[in-house]
C-alpha positions in Angstrom: -24.2 11.7 -28.9 -25.8 15.0 -30.0 -27.9 16.3 -32.8 -28.7 19.8 -34.1 -32.0 21.2 -33.2 -32.3 24.7 -34.7 -31.5 23.4 -38.2 -33.9 20.5 -37.9 -36.7 23.0 -37.2 -35.8 25.0 -40.3 -36.0 21.8 -42.4 -39.3 20.8 -40.9 -40.8 24.2 -41.8 -39.5 23.6 -45.3 -41.6 20.4 -45.4 -38.9 18.1 -46.7 -38.1 15.1 -44.6 -34.9 14.4 -46.5 -33.7 17.9 -45.7 -33.2 17.1 -42.0 -30.0 15.1 -42.6 -28.4 17.5 -45.1 -29.2 20.6 -43.0 -27.8 19.1 -39.9 -24.5 18.5 -41.6 -24.1 21.8 -43.4 -25.3 24.4 -41.0 -23.0 26.0 -38.4 -24.3 25.7 -34.9 -24.5 28.8 -32.7 -21.7 29.4 -30.3 -22.4 28.4 -26.8 -21.0 29.9 -23.6 -20.5 27.8 -20.4 -22.9 29.1 -17.8 -23.2 26.1 -15.6 -20.8 27.2 -12.9 -17.9 25.0 -13.8 -14.8 26.5 -12.2 -12.1 27.9 -14.4 -9.6 25.5 -12.8 -11.7 22.6 -14.1 -12.1 24.1 -17.5 -8.3 24.5 -17.6 -7.9 20.8 -16.9 -10.4 19.9 -19.6 -8.6 22.2 -22.1 -5.2 20.8 -21.1 -6.4 17.3 -21.9 -7.5 18.4 -25.4 -11.2 18.6 -25.0 -13.2 21.7 -26.1 -14.4 23.7 -23.1 -17.4 25.0 -25.0 -20.7 24.1 -23.3 -19.1 22.0 -20.5 -21.8 21.1 -18.0 -22.0 19.5 -14.6 -24.1 16.3 -15.0 -24.7 13.5 -12.6 -21.7 14.4 -10.5 -19.4 14.5 -13.5 -18.7 16.8 -16.4 -20.4 16.4 -19.8 -17.9 17.3 -22.5 -18.0 17.1 -26.3 -21.7 16.4 -26.3 -21.9 12.9 -24.8 -18.8 11.9 -22.9 -18.9 11.9 -19.1 -15.6 12.7 -17.3 -15.1 12.4 -13.6 -12.6 14.4 -11.5 -10.4 11.4 -11.5 -10.4 11.4 -15.3 -9.4 15.0 -15.3 -6.4 14.2 -13.1 -5.3 11.1 -15.1 -2.3 11.3 -17.4 -2.8 9.6 -20.8 -0.2 6.8 -21.4 -0.6 6.8 -25.2 0.8 9.3 -27.7 -1.3 12.4 -28.6 -2.4 11.7 -32.1 -3.2 14.1 -34.9 -4.3 13.3 -38.4 -5.8 14.9 -41.4 -8.0 11.9 -42.1 -10.5 9.8 -40.2 -9.3 6.7 -38.4 -10.8 4.3 -35.9 -9.7 5.0 -32.3 -9.9 3.3 -29.0 -9.2 4.5 -25.5 -6.3 3.2 -23.3 -8.7 0.8 -21.6 -10.9 -1.9 -23.2 -13.0 -4.7 -21.8 -11.0 -7.7 -20.7 -11.7 -11.3 -19.7 -12.7 -12.4 -23.1 -14.8 -14.2 -24.2 -17.3 -12.4 -22.1 -21.0 -11.6 -22.1 -22.1 -8.1 -21.0 -25.5 -7.8 -19.4 -27.6 -4.7 -20.1 -30.7 -3.6 -18.2 -33.2 -0.9 -19.2 -34.7 1.1 -16.4 -38.4 0.5 -15.9 -39.0 4.3 -16.2 -38.1 4.2 -19.9 -40.7 3.5 -22.5 -41.0 0.5 -24.9 -39.1 2.2 -27.7 -36.0 2.3 -25.5 -36.4 -1.4 -24.7 -36.8 -2.3 -28.4 -33.9 0.1 -29.3 -31.7 -1.7 -26.8 -32.6 -5.1 -28.3 -31.8 -3.6 -31.8 -28.4 -2.4 -30.6 -27.6 -5.8 -28.9 -28.6 -7.8 -32.0 -26.3 -5.7 -34.2 -23.3 -6.4 -32.0 -24.1 -10.1 -31.5 -24.5 -10.6 -35.3 -20.8 -9.8 -35.7 -19.6 -13.0 -33.9 -17.3 -11.1 -31.5 -15.8 -12.5 -28.3 -17.7 -9.8 -26.6 -21.5 -10.4 -26.6 -24.5 -8.7 -25.0 -27.7 -9.9 -23.3 -30.6 -7.8 -22.0 -31.8 -8.7 -18.5 -34.9 -7.6 -16.7 -33.9 -8.2 -13.1 -30.7 -8.2 -11.0 -27.6 -6.1 -11.5 -26.4 -5.5 -15.0 -23.0 -4.6 -16.3 -24.5 -1.6 -18.1 -27.7 0.1 -16.9 -29.7 2.3 -19.3 -31.5 5.1 -17.5 -33.3 8.3 -18.6 -32.8 12.0 -18.0 -34.8 15.0 -19.3 -32.9 17.9 -20.8 -34.0 20.3 -23.5 -31.9 21.8 -26.3 -29.0 24.2 -25.6 -26.9 26.2 -28.0 -28.5 24.7 -31.1 -27.8 21.1 -30.0 -29.5 18.5 -27.8 -27.8 15.6 -26.0 -29.3 12.4 -27.2 -27.4 10.1 -24.8 -24.2 9.9 -22.8 -21.7 7.3 -21.5 -18.1 6.9 -20.4 -15.1 4.7 -21.0 -14.1 1.3 -19.6 -12.4 1.1 -16.2 -8.7 0.4 -15.6 -9.7 -3.1 -14.3 -11.2 -4.0 -17.7 -14.9 -3.6 -17.0 -17.3 -1.7 -19.3 -18.6 1.7 -18.2 -21.7 0.8 -16.3 -24.2 3.5 -17.3 -25.8 4.9 -20.4 -28.2 7.9 -20.0 -30.8 8.5 -22.7 -32.7 11.8 -23.1 -36.4 11.5 -22.6 -37.1 15.1 -23.6 -39.5 15.2 -26.6 -37.0 17.4 -28.5 -34.6 14.5 -28.5 -36.7 11.7 -30.1 -40.2 13.1 -30.4 -43.3 11.9 -28.7 -43.3 8.6 -30.5 -39.6 7.6 -30.7 -38.4 5.7 -33.8 -36.9 2.4 -32.6 -34.1 2.3 -35.2 -33.1 5.9 -34.3 -33.1 5.1 -30.5 -31.3 1.9 -31.2 -28.6 3.6 -33.2 -27.8 6.0 -30.3 -27.7 3.2 -27.8 -25.4 1.3 -30.2 -23.1 4.4 -30.2 -23.1 4.8 -26.4 -22.3 1.1 -25.9 -19.4 1.8 -28.2 -18.1 4.3 -25.6 -18.7 1.8 -22.8 -16.5 -0.8 -24.4 -13.7 1.6 -25.3 -14.3 3.4 -28.6 -13.8 7.2 -29.0 -15.5 9.2 -31.7 -14.2 8.4 -35.2 -14.1 12.1 -36.0 -12.1 12.6 -32.8 -9.6 14.7 -34.7 -12.2 17.0 -36.3 -15.8 16.9 -34.8 -16.9 19.4 -37.6 -17.2 16.4 -39.9 -20.4 15.3 -38.2 -21.4 18.3 -36.0 -20.7 21.2 -38.4 -18.9 24.4 -37.3 -15.2 24.8 -37.0 -12.7 22.0 -36.5 -12.4 20.8 -32.9 -9.9 18.2 -31.8 -11.0 16.2 -28.7 -7.4 15.5 -27.7 -6.2 12.6 -25.5 -8.7 13.4 -22.7 -6.7 11.4 -20.3 -8.1 8.2 -21.7 -6.0 7.9 -24.9 -6.7 7.8 -28.6 -4.9 4.8 -30.1 -5.2 4.0 -33.8 -6.5 0.5 -34.5 -4.3 -1.2 -37.2 -6.1 -2.3 -40.3 -8.6 0.5 -40.4 -8.3 2.6 -43.6 -8.0 6.4 -43.7 -10.5 8.6 -45.5 -13.5 10.4 -44.2 -16.5 8.2 -43.7 -19.9 9.8 -43.1 -21.5 6.6 -41.9 -19.4 5.4 -38.9 -21.5 4.4 -35.8 -19.0 6.4 -33.7 -19.3 9.8 -35.3 -19.8 12.4 -32.6 -23.1 13.8 -33.9 -26.2 11.9 -35.1 -27.5 12.1 -38.6 -31.1 12.2 -37.2 -31.9 8.6 -38.1 -30.8 5.0 -38.4 -27.0 4.5 -38.4 -25.2 1.2 -37.8 -21.7 -0.2 -38.4 -19.9 0.4 -41.7 -17.1 -1.8 -43.0 -14.3 0.1 -41.2 -16.3 -0.2 -37.9 -16.5 -3.9 -38.3 -12.7 -4.2 -38.9 -12.1 -2.2 -35.7 -14.5 -4.3 -33.6 -13.0 -7.5 -34.8 -9.5 -6.2 -34.0 -10.4 -5.5 -30.4 -13.0 -8.2 -29.7 
């Protein structure tokens, strides 16, 4: 998940806290050029799968694309087995792979290097999922090996955006993606992170780990601003979940870019989660 940084600064200078959200939505981010040494052959694969090649970066042995999704070389060489979908309205999408073996409890561990706000944020995200009564539940553990480990990284803004967190999609064997990375740079959450804000981002990244793509997959400009950008099939599919209504929703927990504050499930999100889990 990402957020605008340059527009937030303008709003802060204006002295209006409520301006942060509206500015982030309405201002076009500056264009970014890939300068991270990613080969043209790799960029061609990313483009062929439908992802934007703008600001692709090498990260933790993988490629960070579309702001918060980590793709491995294996992902780039995988053929999607679902139709390539396009639509003019927002829908709820899942990947080809989801978590199996239901009912199932997923354990989550927060690295000791992260501060108390990230622990409390994790508890907030877990409580929000568990309140839905799904066949997939979550529990935070403090020792042992977890299904999902939340760790930190420190990276400043680039191209008018900052990456708040990143994750990947479930494995072909039905296990959740096993890692969430949260940005500890002060430009991401400030020197005193708001627990509800941090929790909302963790909630979003858990969504990726269990198989959800961005709800503005077909047009990231809905939450990120700028021109329309379709994320494509990305080798992991984009399958419409039956029963989720069309129409743009500004409040989905799986929008690509953050609104800069607290965001949880809306009614359509809950329909989608209940359909899968």
